[in-house]
N, C-alpha and C positions, 0 to 999 in steps of 0.2 A: 342755234332756236336754244337749244338746248340749256347752254350756260345762263343765257338773262331766265329763262324759268328758275334756276338754281341760285342763280344770284336774287333775284326778286325772292325767292323763298325762304335764304339765309335774311333778307334784310328784314322781311315779315316775322320771322322767328327773334330776332335779335328785336325788333319792337314790341313783340308780346312778351319777354323776358323782362325789355324794361318796365312796361306797364305793372307785370306781375312785383315787381320790387318795389316802385311806388306805391303801388296799391298795399302791400305786407308792411311798407314805413307809416303810411299816413293811418293805417288800422289800429298798427300797434302806436301811435300818436294820441288816436284817438281813445282808446284801452287806458294807457297812462293819466292823462286826464278823469276819463271818470271815474278812476280808481282813486286817485288826486280829491275827488268830489264827494265821492261816495264813503271815505274813510272819516273817521273824528280825527281830524286835521291835528296834531301836535302843536297848538298855537297855544303859548298863554297871553289867554283872555283877559286875565282878573283887571287890567287894567281899561277894558275897554268900555264906552260910553252903552248906555240900554234905553231903546228907544221904545215905548210904551204906550199903546196905542188902546186906549181905553172905549172904544167905540167898535172896534173889531175885537176887542179880548184878545191880546196878543204881544208879547215881547220880543224884539229881537237886540244882539248885541252886534256892536259894530266896533271898527279901526276907528281907536280917540283921534286920529290926525282926519278922519273923514266927518263930512257935516252930510245929514239929514235934511233938507230941503222939500217942503211941500208945494206939487207939482199940480195939484189938481184931478180935475176930471177931464179926461180924454174922449175921442171918438170911441174908443175901446170899450166904455164903460170903467166902472168902479173907481175909486179913489188914488193916486200916485203921489211915492213918494222919489223921489232922485237924489241917489248920495253922489255927493261932489269929492273928487279927489284931487286938493289945491295942486298936489305935484305935477297931478296929471290927467290933465281937464277931460282927453278924451276918451278916458275910457267913461263906459258907460254901465253905469249899475243901477238898475229900478227898480222900487217895490208897490206893486198893484195890491190893494185889497178891494174884497167886495163880499155880499150876502153869498154863502153858498147856497147852490138850488140842485137839483137832481140831474142826470144825465151829465154827470162830473167828465167823464173821459172823452163826450162828444166835446164838449166845452171847451176841453183842452184842443180838441182838433180842428175845431172851429175857429178858435183864436189863433191858429197858427200861420203863418204865412199864406197869404193863395197864391203864391208859386211854387207850393209844392208840389212835386212832381215836374215842373217847368225845370231843371237844371237845380233845384234846390231839395235837397235831403232833410227826413225829418225822422231821428229814432226817439222813440216812447221808452223808457224805463222804469219799470217800478220799483220805487223805493221803500224802504223801512226805515223811516228815519226818526220815528219816535212811537211809543205803544199809544192805548188807548184812543179807537176808535179815531186815530189821526190818520189820514191818508196822504200819500205825496207820492208827486210823477216827477223825473227829472227828463226832460226834453233837450236832444240836441239836433240845434239845424244849423247846416251848411250849406255853401252854394258846391259846384261839381268842381272849381278849382281854387276852392280853400282863402277867399276874398276875404271870408268873414264866416265865425263859427260864434254862434249863441247858445247860451247857456241858461234854460226856461227851469225852475224848479215851483211846480203846484201842490202847494200843502195845503190843506184843510182839513177843520173837523166838522161837527155837524154845522155849525153856524156860520165859519169865516170858510175863503181861500184865499189864500196869500199867492198870490205870484213874485217871486224872486229873477230879474233878469239880468244876466250879465254877458256882454257881446263883445267879442274881440272883434277888432274892424280890420284896424291895417298892421299894426305893429304889434307883432304875436306875442317876441318879445319884453313887450311891456304888459301885455297879457297876462304872460302864465307869469309874470311875477306879482300880480295878487291872484293870481288862481288859490293858494291855501287860504288868505285871507275870507275868500269869500265863501269857500269850504264850510269853512270854522262861523263865521254869520251864517249862512244859512242850518247849520245843526247847532245853533243855540236858541233857535226859535223853543218861542215856550208861550202855549195858549193860556191865556187865563180863566175863562169859564167854558 
């Protein structure tokens, strides 16, 4: 009986140590991705295209191999743009723009996946991307088993809020190959007024 209990204890302890190792690895991966997005990425963007939106008063630079397409209005509201990457159409990058209203952080939380807390995690990080009355929040959401991870930047001045969404779905290696370009694109936003 004592041997069974001791064996059960060692099995449990080994499982706990394994979970701790996996948890540490996942935390380090998440931290590495956050740092990559939050740093001014050293990418030469001099030949990048510029999308200029007169209605919402901003411009953003993007990789010249990518295409920006108007995606209309969705059930979530605002006007959407989709970024099409011809070499890999499964990569999802979207830009939503709308008029800014009060209740900024509450609005962000309300836009998030309704499954948060039911197997989906959400982390909101305050970012300072720019100066002068411009707010930015970086939201990372993922599920418990890491089948997806989404990065959303909510960037606003006093008139406009822009949401830039980059979703990792299945092929993490493919996703990580675009992370630097995504970060450079986010940091290129300029409000016109």
